[in-house]
VEXTORGU-93615 format. One record per residue (C-alpha): residue in three letters; x, y, z. Coordinates in steps of 0.5 Angstrom, whole numbers, plus 500, padded with zeros to 3 digits. Example, Ala and Ser with C-alpha at 12.3 -4.5 7.8 and 13.67 -1.06 7.14 Angstrom:
ALA525491516SER527498514
END
This chain:
MET500500500ARG502507499GLY503514501THR503517508ALA498518514ASP501525514ASP501527507PRO494529505ASP496528498GLN498521499ARG493519503MET490512501LYS484512497TYR479506500LEU473503496PHE468499499ILE463495494ASN456492497PRO456485493ARG449484489ARG445479491SER442473487ILE435470490GLU431464488ARG424466485ASN421461490ASN424465496ILE420470499TRP425475500SER424475493VAL418478494VAL419483500ASN426484501SER428491502ILE433495498THR437498504PRO443503504PRO449498506LEU450502513GLY455499515LEU460501509ALA457507509ALA459509516LEU466506515SER467511509SER464517513VAL470515519LEU474515514GLU472522512GLU471525517HIS478524518GLY481526512PHE481520507ALA478518501SER472513500ASP469510495ILE463506495ILE459502490ASP453499492ALA452493486GLU446491490ALA442498489LEU445499482ASP444492479LEU452492477SER454485475VAL461483476SER464486470GLU460493472ILE463493477LEU470492475GLU470497470ARG468503476ILE474500480ASP480506480PRO486503479SER489508483THR485505489ASP490502495VAL485498499VAL478494497GLY473493503LEU468487501THR462485506ALA457479505THR452475507THR453468509PRO448466501GLU453471497ILE459469501ASP461465494SER460469490VAL463475493ILE471471495ALA469470486LEU469478487ALA475478490ARG479473486THR477478480ILE479484483ARG486481486ASP487479478ARG486484475PHE489490480PRO494485483ARG496492487ILE490493490THR490491498VAL483486499LEU480488506PHE474483509GLY468485514GLY462482516VAL459476520HIS461471515ALA468474514THR468474522ILE467468523PHE472464518HIS477470518GLU483466518THR481461512LEU480467508VAL487470510ALA490463510ASP486461503GLY490468500ILE482471498ALA483477503ASP490480506MET486483512VAL480481515VAL477486520ARG473481526GLY467485528GLU466492529GLY470496524GLU471503526SER476503530ALA480498526ILE478502519LEU482508521ALA488505524ILE489501517ALA489508514GLN493512519GLN498506517GLN499503524PRO503498525ARG498492523GLU500487529LYS498493534ILE490495529SER485491535SER480486531LEU484484526THR487478522TRP492479517ARG497475512ALA504477514PRO510477509ASP513471510GLY505468509ARG504466516VAL497467519VAL496474525VAL490474529ASN491480533PRO486480540GLN479482539GLY478489541ALA475491548ALA472498547TYR465498544VAL463504538ASP459509541LEU454510536ASN453517538THR460520536VAL460516529PRO459521524PHE452520520PRO452514513ALA456516508TYR449517504HIS451522499LYS455517496LEU449512495PRO444512490MET440514495ASP434514490ARG434506489TYR433504496HIS425502500SER423499505ALA420491505LEU415490501GLY409491506ALA412494511ALA412502508LYS405505507ARG408511504SER415514499PRO420514499SER422510503ILE429507506GLY431502512ILE435505518ILE439502524THR440506531SER442500536ARG447495535GLY446489539CYS439485542PRO437483549GLY435475546THR439470546CYS435465541THR440459539PHE439461531CYS441468531TYR450470531SER451476538GLY458476537MET459481532PHE457487537GLY459484543SER454483548ARG452490551ILE446493547ARG448500546PHE444505542MET442512539THR440516543ALA433519541GLU435526539ARG440522535VAL436518532LEU432525531GLU437528528LEU438523523ILE431522521LEU431529519LEU436529515LEU433524511LYS427528510GLN430534508ARG436533505TYR433527500GLY426528502ILE424521505LYS417520508GLU418514511VAL423509515SER423503517PHE427501524TYR431495522ASP435495529ASP434487532THR429490537PHE428496536THR424497543ALA429494548SER430499552ARG424503552LYS425509556ARG429511548ILE423509545GLU418514550THR423520549LEU423519541CYS415517540ASN414525544LEU420529540LEU417527534ILE410529537ALA412535540GLN416537533LYS410535529VAL416531524ASN411528519ILE414522519SER411513518TRP414508520SER415501522CYS419497527PHE422490529ALA420489537ARG420483542VAL414481545ASP416481552THR418488551VAL412491549ASP405494553LEU399497551ASP400504553LEU407504549LEU404501544LYS399506543LEU405512544MET408509538LYS402509534LYS400516535ALA408518533GLY408516527CYS409507527HIS404503523GLN407496523VAL411493529GLY413486527PHE415480532GLY419473530PHE413468534GLU416463530SER412457533ALA406455536ASP411450539GLU412451546GLU418445547ILE420449540LEU420455543LYS424453549THR429450544ILE431456541ASN431460547LYS426465546ARG424466554PHE416467552ASN410463551THR404463545SER400466551ARG405472552VAL405472544LEU397473545GLN397478549ALA402482545VAL398481540SER391483543TRP395491545MET397491538LYS389491536GLU388494541SER394500538GLY391500531MET397498528ASP398493523ILE403487526ARG408482521GLY410476524ALA415471523PHE415463523MET420458523ILE419451520GLY424446521ASN427447528ILE430442532GLY425438535GLU420440529THR414435528GLU409435521GLU404436526SER408440530ILE409444523LYS401444521LYS399447527THR405453527ILE401455520ALA394454523TYR397457528SER399464525THR393463520LYS388465526LEU392471530GLY389476526ILE396478523GLN396482517TYR403479514ALA407473516ILE413471513TYR415464513ASN422462514ILE426455514THR430454520THR437455518PRO444454521PHE447460520PRO455460523GLY457462528THR450461532GLU448456537LEU445452532TYR450452528ARG454449533ASP450445537THR447440529GLN454440526GLU456436534ARG449433532GLY451431525LEU444435522VAL447439518LYS447436511HIS452441507THR455448508GLN453449500TRP453457502SER449460497LEU443456499TYR443458507ASP438462504LEU432460509SER428458503HIS432451503ALA432446508ILE440445511LEU438441516GLU436433516LEU432432523PRO430425525THR423427527VAL421431519SER424430512SER428436509GLU423434502THR417436509VAL420442510GLU420445504LYS414442503TYR411447508TYR414452507HIS410454499LYS403451504ALA405456509TYR405461504ARG399459500ALA395457507PHE396464510TYR396469503LEU391465499ARG384465504PRO379468502VAL377471508TYR385474509ILE384477502LEU377480503SER380484509ARG386486506VAL381489499LEU377492504SER382495508ILE385499501ARG383507502THR389510497ARG393507490ASP399507495ASP395501499PHE391498494MET399497489THR403496496TYR397489496TRP397487489SER405487489ALA405482494PHE400478492THR402478485GLY409477488ILE407471494LEU403467487SER409467482MET414465488ILE409458490LEU408456483ASN416458481ARG421452484ASN428453483GLU429459478LYS433466480ALA428472481PRO430478476HIS435481480GLY431488484GLN425484484
END
C-alpha cells in the first residue's frame, strides 16, 4: 500500500463494495425483499471521510451491477477494496474478490461482516483476503488508514509478509453510536432504496438501524458480531437522522431494522414524544419482541407515526419455543397481538419451519396458528443453521447439517436433516404455508376492504401477485431487483 497518513495527497484511497444478490423465485425474499443502504459500509466511509481519507462506495445490489460492470467502476489507483457478504452470497463475493485481485494486483483486499468474522482465518489463509476485520469495523478501518502497525490493530486478521496468518486480539472497546458520523448517504444511489414490501405505506421509504445488539439469546441468531452489550443511538440522535433523511432526500417513511427496536422502552418513549411534539410528518415500522411491548407503549408508537410492528412468533409448539430459547410462550404472543389490534397497528409475524424437534404435526399446528392470529402479514422461513450460531454448533455436533453449500442458506432450503421430519417435507410445507395464509378468501377480502389509497392497492397487488409467483415457481432465479 502506498502513501503516508500525514500527507493528504498521498493518503490511501478506499473503495467499499456491496455485492449483488440472486434470489430464487420460490423464496419469499424474491417478493418482499427491501433494498436497504449498505449501512455498515456507509458508516466506515463516513468515518474515513471525517478523518480526511478518500473512499467511494459501489452498491452493486441497488444499481443491479454485474461483475464486469463493477470492475469498470474500480479506479486503478484504489489502494484498498472492502467487501462484505452474508452467508448466502459469500461464494459469489469470493469469486468477485479473486477477479479484483487478478485485474488489480496492487489492490489490498479487505473483508468484513458476519461470515467473514467467523471464517476470518480461512479467508486469509486461502489468499482470498489480505485482511479481515472481525466484528465492528470503525476503529480498525481508521487504524488501517492511518497505517498503524498491523500487529497493533485490534480485531484484525492478516497475512504477514512470510505468509503467516496473524490473528490479532479482539478489541475490547465498543463503538459509541452517538459519536459515529451518520452513514455517507451522499455516496449512495438514494433513489434506489425502499422498505420491504408491505412494510411501508408511503414512499420514498428507507431502512435504518439505530442500535447494535439484541436482548434475545435465540439459538438461531449470531450475537458475536457486535458483542454482548446492546447499544443505542439516543432518541435525539435518531430524530436528527430522521430529519436529515426527510429534508435532504425527501424520505416519508422509515423502517427501523434494529433487531429489537423496543429493547429500551425509555428511548422509544422519548423518541415518540419528540416526533409528536415537533410534528415530524414521518410514518414508520419496526421489529420488536412480544416481551418488550405493552399497550401503553404501542399506543404511543401509533400516535408518533408507527403503523406496523414485526414480531418473531416462530412456532405454535411450546417445546420448540423452549428449544430455540425464545424466552416467551404462546400466551404472551396472544397478549401482544391483542394489544397491537387495540392500538390500531398492523402486525407482521415471522414463523420458522424445521426446528429441532419439529414434526409434520407441529408444522401444521404452526401454520394453522398463524392463520388464526388475525395478523396482516406472515413470513415463513425454513430454519437455517447459520455459522456462528448455537444452532449451527449444536446441529453440526449431532450430524444434522446436510451440507455447507452456502448459497442455499437462504431460508427457503432445508439445510437440516432432522430425525423427526424429512427435509423434503419441510420444503413442501414452506410453500403450503404461504398458500394457506395468503390465498384464504377471508384474508383476500379483508385486505381488499382495507384499501384506501392507490398506494394501498399497489402494495397489496404486488404482494399478492408476487407470492403467487413464488408458490408457482421452483428453483428459478428471480430477475434481479424484483
